[in-house]
N, CA and C of each residue as an Amber inpcrd file, in Angstrom:
protein
   399
  -5.3890000  13.3900000  -1.5710000  -5.3360000  13.8000000  -0.2180000
  -6.1080000  12.7510000   0.5830000  -5.5390000  12.4840000   1.8180000
  -6.1890000  11.6160000   2.7580000  -6.3850000  12.3760000   4.0270000
  -7.6700000  12.2140000   4.5650000  -8.0220000  12.8720000   5.8250000
  -8.2640000  11.6940000   6.8190000  -7.7050000  11.8750000   7.9790000
  -7.8870000  10.8440000   9.0490000  -8.7160000  11.5750000  10.1880000
  -9.8530000  10.9650000  10.4600000 -10.6990000  11.4880000  11.5430000
 -10.6460000  10.7190000  12.7660000 -10.8860000  11.3420000  13.8910000
 -10.9480000  10.7240000  15.2120000 -12.3470000  10.0350000  15.2550000
 -12.3000000   8.6850000  15.4960000 -13.5050000   7.8310000  15.4800000
 -14.4510000   8.2670000  16.5640000 -13.9920000   8.7600000  17.7490000
 -14.9390000   9.0640000  18.8700000 -15.5100000  10.4750000  18.6510000
 -14.7660000  11.4240000  18.3740000 -15.1810000  12.7860000  18.2440000
 -15.7550000  13.2060000  16.8990000 -15.2830000  12.5100000  15.8960000
 -15.6790000  12.7800000  14.4460000 -14.9450000  13.9590000  13.8560000
 -13.9120000  14.4370000  14.6180000 -13.1930000  15.5690000  14.1320000
 -11.9600000  15.1670000  13.4180000 -11.5990000  16.0480000  12.3920000
 -10.3790000  15.8170000  11.6020000  -9.1330000  15.7600000  12.5070000
  -8.3800000  14.7510000  12.4640000  -7.0860000  14.6960000  13.1520000
  -5.7990000  15.0120000  12.3250000  -5.8080000  14.3920000  11.1490000
  -4.6180000  14.5960000  10.3160000  -5.0660000  14.6730000   8.7790000
  -4.3300000  15.3450000   8.0600000  -4.3810000  15.4380000   6.6500000
  -3.0310000  15.1450000   5.9610000  -3.1480000  14.2440000   4.9730000
  -1.8980000  13.8120000   4.3150000  -2.0450000  14.1830000   2.8790000
  -1.1860000  15.0790000   2.5080000  -1.1040000  15.5480000   1.1540000
   0.1500000  16.0930000   0.7470000   0.5990000  15.9750000  -0.5210000
   1.8290000  16.5950000  -1.0660000   1.5210000  17.8630000  -1.7160000
   0.2690000  18.1000000  -2.0710000  -0.1840000  19.3590000  -2.6980000
   0.6810000  19.5770000  -3.9590000   0.7870000  18.5620000  -4.8120000
   1.5250000  18.6690000  -6.0010000   0.6840000  18.3850000  -7.1810000
   0.9110000  19.0400000  -8.3380000   0.0380000  18.7920000  -9.5670000
   0.3230000  17.3730000 -10.1330000   1.4240000  16.6620000  -9.6180000
   1.6720000  15.3600000 -10.1940000   0.7240000  14.3000000  -9.4300000
   0.0940000  14.7470000  -8.3070000  -0.6290000  13.8280000  -7.5320000
  -2.1710000  14.0040000  -7.8710000  -2.6720000  13.9540000  -9.0900000
  -3.9580000  14.2100000  -9.3760000  -4.7670000  12.9630000  -9.5520000
  -4.1620000  11.8060000  -9.4690000  -4.9320000  10.5490000  -9.5290000
  -5.5340000  10.2000000  -8.2600000  -6.6450000   9.5570000  -8.1650000
  -7.3990000   9.2660000  -6.9870000  -6.6270000   8.1260000  -6.2120000
  -6.7210000   8.1840000  -4.8890000  -6.1350000   7.1770000  -4.0200000
  -7.3480000   6.0680000  -3.9730000  -6.7670000   4.8380000  -4.2530000
  -7.7280000   3.6870000  -4.3200000  -7.6460000   2.7580000  -3.2220000
  -6.6580000   2.9430000  -2.3240000  -6.4400000   1.9420000  -1.2370000
  -5.7100000   2.6150000  -0.1180000  -6.0810000   2.4150000   1.1620000
  -5.3160000   2.8520000   2.2740000  -5.1780000   1.7390000   3.3060000
  -4.0780000   1.5990000   3.9540000  -3.9130000   0.5770000   4.9090000
  -2.9020000   0.9040000   5.9420000  -3.2050000   0.7490000   7.2080000
  -2.2930000   0.9910000   8.3230000  -1.2730000  -0.1030000   8.4200000
   0.0070000   0.1300000   8.5230000   1.0900000  -0.8170000   8.6890000
   1.0800000  -1.2750000  10.0610000   1.0570000  -2.5650000  10.2960000
   1.1690000  -3.1650000  11.7150000   2.4790000  -2.6020000  12.4460000
   2.2770000  -2.5490000  13.7350000   3.3850000  -2.1740000  14.5410000
   4.1500000  -3.3850000  14.9540000   5.3670000  -3.3960000  14.7590000
   6.2550000  -4.5680000  15.2240000   7.6530000  -4.2510000  15.5930000
   8.3240000  -5.1790000  16.1850000   9.7410000  -4.9200000  16.6000000
  10.7060000  -4.5920000  15.4140000  10.3020000  -5.2320000  14.2460000
  11.1960000  -5.1070000  13.1050000  11.1410000  -3.7740000  12.4620000
  10.0170000  -3.0310000  12.7160000   9.7830000  -1.7020000  11.9710000
   9.6960000  -0.6660000  13.1550000  10.6420000   0.3390000  13.0820000
  10.7060000   1.2340000  14.2160000   9.6780000   2.4020000  14.2200000
   9.2360000   2.8030000  12.9760000   8.2710000   3.8550000  12.9530000
   6.8450000   3.4080000  13.1130000   6.1050000   4.0750000  14.0140000
   4.7580000   3.6750000  14.1700000   3.8300000   4.6810000  13.4380000
   2.5530000   4.4420000  13.4210000   1.5120000   5.3260000  12.8350000
   1.8280000   5.5780000  11.3200000   2.1970000   4.4580000  10.6230000
   2.4150000   4.6030000   9.1380000   1.3090000   4.1020000   8.3550000
   0.8190000   4.9700000   7.5550000  -0.4300000   4.6840000   6.6980000
   0.1550000   4.5890000   5.2410000  -0.1880000   3.5010000   4.5120000
   0.2970000   3.2970000   3.1340000  -0.9030000   3.6010000   2.3050000
  -0.6730000   4.3180000   1.1790000  -1.6870000   4.5830000   0.2720000
  -1.3180000   3.9850000  -1.2070000  -2.3210000   3.6070000  -1.9530000
  -2.1310000   3.1750000  -3.2890000  -3.0030000   4.0100000  -4.1170000
  -2.5850000   4.3670000  -5.3400000  -3.2350000   5.2510000  -6.2200000
  -3.5360000   4.6600000  -7.5700000  -4.3940000   5.3020000  -8.3330000
  -4.7910000   4.8740000  -9.6610000  -3.7410000   5.0020000 -10.6720000
  -2.6310000   5.6670000 -10.3580000  -1.4210000   5.7500000 -11.2520000
  -0.3680000   4.7950000 -10.8100000  -0.6170000   3.8000000  -9.9390000
   0.4040000   2.8780000  -9.5330000   1.3870000   3.2420000  -8.4840000
   1.0700000   4.3890000  -7.7610000   1.9830000   4.9380000  -6.8260000
   1.7370000   4.4910000  -5.4740000   2.6220000   3.9370000  -4.7250000
   2.5700000   3.6160000  -3.3590000   3.2340000   4.6990000  -2.4660000
   2.6830000   5.1110000  -1.4970000   3.2750000   6.0580000  -0.5830000
   3.0920000   5.6180000   0.8980000   4.1800000   5.7720000   1.6070000
   4.1690000   5.6100000   3.0810000   4.1290000   6.8480000   3.7020000
   3.1460000   7.0690000   4.6980000   2.9920000   8.3860000   5.3520000
   3.1220000   8.1500000   6.8900000   3.8220000   9.1360000   7.4710000
   3.8600000   9.1900000   8.9430000   2.6340000  10.0070000   9.2570000
   1.5520000   9.4190000   9.7340000   0.2670000  10.0390000   9.9260000
   0.3090000  11.1560000  10.9000000   1.0520000  11.0970000  12.0340000
   1.0500000  12.1390000  12.9680000   1.8410000  13.3770000  12.5160000
   2.9340000  13.2460000  11.7590000   3.5830000  14.3290000  11.2830000
   3.1800000  14.8120000   9.9200000   2.3420000  13.9500000   9.2460000
   1.8220000  14.3260000   7.8470000   2.9040000  14.2170000   6.7290000
   4.1290000  13.6220000   7.0360000   5.1250000  13.6080000   6.1350000
   5.1940000  12.3010000   5.2690000   5.4270000  12.5180000   3.9690000
   5.5570000  11.3190000   3.1210000   6.9650000  10.6950000   3.4070000
   6.9860000   9.4740000   3.8170000   8.2950000   8.8550000   4.1780000
   8.8770000   8.2390000   2.9680000   8.1390000   7.6630000   2.1190000
   8.6040000   6.8310000   0.9540000   7.4880000   6.9300000  -0.1640000
   7.9750000   6.9840000  -1.4740000   7.0870000   6.9030000  -2.5530000
   7.7810000   6.0210000  -3.6550000   6.9470000   5.3220000  -4.2450000
   7.3210000   4.3610000  -5.2970000   6.3590000   4.1160000  -6.4180000
   6.6740000   4.1960000  -7.5800000   5.8460000   3.8900000  -8.6790000
   6.5220000   2.9650000  -9.6790000   6.0690000   1.7550000  -9.6680000
   6.6860000   0.7290000 -10.6190000   6.2230000   0.8310000 -12.0080000
   4.8640000   1.0690000 -12.2010000   4.2470000   1.0710000 -13.4430000
   3.0350000   2.0820000 -13.4130000   3.1680000   3.2160000 -14.0820000
   2.1750000   4.1700000 -14.0200000   0.7780000   3.6630000 -14.6340000
   0.8290000   2.7040000 -15.5270000  -0.4080000   2.2150000 -15.9960000
  -1.1870000   1.1670000 -15.1000000  -0.4580000   0.7680000 -14.0060000
  -1.1610000  -0.0850000 -13.1960000  -1.9010000   0.6340000 -11.9720000
  -3.1410000   0.4000000 -11.9560000  -4.0390000   0.9630000 -10.9310000
  -3.8980000   0.0720000  -9.6940000  -3.6610000   0.5820000  -8.5050000
  -3.6460000  -0.3080000  -7.3800000  -4.9370000  -0.4050000  -6.7810000
  -5.3550000  -1.7000000  -6.6400000  -6.7200000  -1.9250000  -6.1300000
  -6.7900000  -2.5720000  -4.6600000  -5.7090000  -3.1240000  -4.2930000
  -5.6620000  -3.8410000  -2.9940000  -4.3140000  -3.9750000  -2.4160000
  -4.2460000  -4.0120000  -1.1330000  -2.9670000  -4.2620000  -0.3250000
  -3.2210000  -4.9870000   0.8850000  -2.2320000  -5.7210000   1.4120000
  -2.2610000  -6.2970000   2.6610000  -0.8720000  -6.5650000   3.2010000
  -0.6990000  -6.4420000   4.5470000   0.5200000  -6.7060000   5.2330000
   0.5150000  -8.0380000   5.7300000   1.7050000  -8.7360000   5.8800000
   1.6970000  -9.9830000   6.6250000   1.6260000  -9.5580000   8.1410000
   1.5770000 -10.5590000   8.9940000   1.3390000 -10.3720000  10.4330000
   2.1160000  -9.3490000  11.0710000   3.4970000  -9.5020000  10.8490000
   4.4150000  -8.5150000  11.5010000   4.7780000  -7.3520000  10.7050000
   4.1420000  -7.1100000   9.5960000   4.3080000  -5.9120000   8.8450000
   5.5390000  -5.8100000   7.9720000   6.2850000  -6.8370000   7.9470000
   7.5680000  -6.7930000   7.1460000   7.3750000  -7.0610000   5.6840000
   6.2240000  -7.6280000   5.2440000   5.8690000  -7.7390000   3.8000000
   4.7000000  -7.0980000   3.3920000   4.6090000  -6.4280000   2.2990000
   3.4300000  -5.8430000   1.7500000   3.0740000  -6.4590000   0.4020000
   1.8140000  -6.9790000   0.3340000   1.2870000  -7.4630000  -0.9060000
   0.4890000  -6.4830000  -1.6040000   0.6780000  -6.1460000  -2.9740000
  -0.0430000  -5.1460000  -3.6490000  -0.4810000  -5.7250000  -4.9570000
  -1.7330000  -5.4650000  -5.3400000  -2.1500000  -5.9050000  -6.7170000
  -3.1180000  -4.9470000  -7.2320000  -3.4470000  -5.2300000  -8.6240000
  -4.2890000  -4.2350000  -9.2110000  -4.5140000  -4.5970000 -10.6950000
  -4.5760000  -3.5960000 -11.5120000  -4.8680000  -3.7190000 -12.9200000
  -4.0620000  -4.6610000 -13.7250000  -2.8350000  -4.7910000 -13.4260000
  -1.9510000  -5.5470000 -14.3600000  -1.8530000  -7.0940000 -14.0900000
  -2.6530000  -7.4810000 -13.1590000  -2.8560000  -9.0190000 -12.8410000
  -1.6770000  -9.6330000 -12.0740000  -0.6440000  -8.7900000 -11.7420000
   0.3340000  -9.3410000 -10.9180000   0.0970000  -8.9860000  -9.5000000
   0.7590000  -9.8030000  -8.5100000   0.7220000  -9.5140000  -7.1290000
   2.2800000  -9.2020000  -6.8480000   2.4710000  -8.0890000  -6.3670000
   3.8330000  -7.6010000  -5.9300000   4.0540000  -7.7750000  -4.4690000
   5.1560000  -8.3110000  -4.0630000   5.4150000  -8.4100000  -2.6210000
   6.6710000  -7.5740000  -2.3110000   6.4860000  -6.5830000  -1.4880000
   7.5510000  -5.6530000  -1.2090000   8.0070000  -5.9510000   0.2680000
   9.3810000  -5.7630000   0.4220000  10.0530000  -5.8740000   1.6960000
   9.9170000  -4.5920000   2.4380000   9.2100000  -4.5390000   3.5020000
   9.0350000  -3.1480000   4.1340000  10.3010000  -2.5350000   4.8120000
  11.2390000  -3.5420000   5.2330000  12.5220000  -2.9860000   5.8080000
  13.3950000  -2.2920000   4.8190000  13.4020000  -2.7530000   3.5310000
  14.1570000  -2.0410000   2.5100000  13.4380000  -1.2810000   1.5310000
  12.0220000  -1.3750000   1.4910000  11.1780000  -0.6640000   0.5650000
  11.4130000  -1.2400000  -0.8790000  11.8820000  -2.4390000  -0.9790000
  12.2850000  -2.9090000  -2.4000000  11.3700000  -3.9720000  -2.6960000
  11.2150000  -4.2990000  -4.0130000  10.3570000  -5.3850000  -4.5420000
  11.0590000  -6.6610000  -4.2330000  10.3670000  -7.5470000  -3.4070000
  10.9760000  -8.8710000  -3.1680000  10.7690000  -9.8030000  -4.2070000
   9.5580000  -9.8500000  -4.7780000   9.2190000 -10.6970000  -5.9240000
   7.8330000 -10.3000000  -6.4740000   7.4460000 -10.7270000  -7.7130000
   6.1250000 -10.5310000  -8.0210000   5.5780000 -11.8990000  -8.6360000
   4.2550000 -12.1370000  -8.4900000   3.6360000 -13.4250000  -8.8060000
   2.5740000 -13.0930000  -9.8920000   2.5360000 -14.0640000 -10.8180000
   1.4390000 -14.1630000 -11.7290000   0.9380000 -15.5230000 -11.9740000
   1.9100000 -16.3480000 -12.5530000   1.4770000 -17.7030000 -12.8040000
   2.5520000 -18.5710000 -12.2220000   2.2640000 -19.8540000 -12.0160000
   3.1740000 -20.8020000 -11.4490000   3.0100000 -22.1440000 -12.1240000
   4.1250000 -22.5350000 -12.8260000   3.9810000 -23.7980000 -13.5740000
   2.8160000 -23.8280000 -14.5420000   1.9710000 -24.8470000 -14.4480000
   0.8510000 -25.0080000 -15.2840000  -0.4520000 -24.2430000 -14.7390000
  -0.2490000 -23.5740000 -13.6180000  -1.3960000 -22.7070000 -13.1410000
  -1.3480000 -21.3970000 -13.8430000  -2.5390000 -20.8780000 -14.2780000
  -2.5630000 -19.7300000 -15.1350000  -2.4090000 -18.4510000 -14.4680000
  -2.6580000 -18.2660000 -13.1530000  -2.5560000 -17.0230000 -12.4460000
  -3.8740000 -16.1440000 -12.7640000  -3.7950000 -14.9500000 -12.6150000
  -5.0610000 -14.1420000 -12.8020000  -5.1770000 -13.7490000 -14.2370000
  -6.3940000 -13.7710000 -14.7610000  -6.7130000 -13.4630000 -16.0970000
  -7.2830000 -12.0380000 -16.2990000  -7.4320000 -11.4150000 -15.1070000
  -8.0840000 -10.0980000 -15.0530000  -7.5170000  -9.3580000 -13.8620000
  -8.0360000  -8.1950000 -13.7030000  -7.5980000  -7.4130000 -12.5730000
  -7.8010000  -8.0600000 -11.2500000  -6.9440000  -7.6460000 -10.2990000
  -6.9470000  -8.3260000  -8.8950000  -7.5130000  -7.2710000  -8.0640000
  -8.7510000  -7.6130000  -7.2830000  -9.3680000  -6.6900000  -6.4270000
  -9.1760000  -6.9460000  -4.9870000  -8.5410000  -8.1070000  -4.6770000
  -8.3260000  -8.3900000  -3.2120000  -7.0530000  -9.3090000  -2.9870000
  -6.3380000  -8.9570000  -2.1240000  -5.1240000  -9.7790000  -1.6730000
  -5.0900000  -9.9030000  -0.2200000  -4.7450000 -11.1160000   0.2710000
  -4.7200000 -11.2900000   1.7940000  -3.6110000 -12.1930000   2.0880000
  -2.8250000 -11.9960000   3.1990000  -1.8230000 -12.8730000   3.6960000
  -2.6050000 -13.8300000   4.5680000  -2.1290000 -15.0990000   4.6140000
  -2.6170000 -16.0470000   5.6260000  -2.0680000 -15.7250000   6.9700000
  -2.9680000 -15.3830000   7.8920000  -2.5010000 -14.9150000   9.2450000
  -1.7270000 -15.9830000   9.9790000  -1.7490000 -17.2390000   9.6200000
  -1.1140000 -18.3140000  10.3590000   0.3500000 -18.5430000   9.5530000
   0.6090000 -17.8960000   8.6190000   1.8840000 -18.0720000   7.8640000
   2.5910000 -16.7540000   7.5010000
């Protein structure tokens, strides 16, 4: 369950929950999707869970817009959007960085190693897009 509070009043504004027994793993990451011309829906919050599930929520309606679980053994530890919100980078326990296309909600590619560069040898706790690129 995610609770969103009004920063000024301190009062609960929204609650996001599917109230399902399948959702018993903790949410490990939350991130607001940037608003852009390419993405029509605003007020979208993305959550990542310890069971590898990504969920897109429409915060004001409380509805889950999209759910995806590529690997139930992968704990999601970090996420970041590129500047216009069209790409989402997700990483965690399995040492890969997954890049998702936000317009299609599909996996664009995943990264681990490149040529003779070894990639991550352990869990990934932070991922960040370069704001200039």
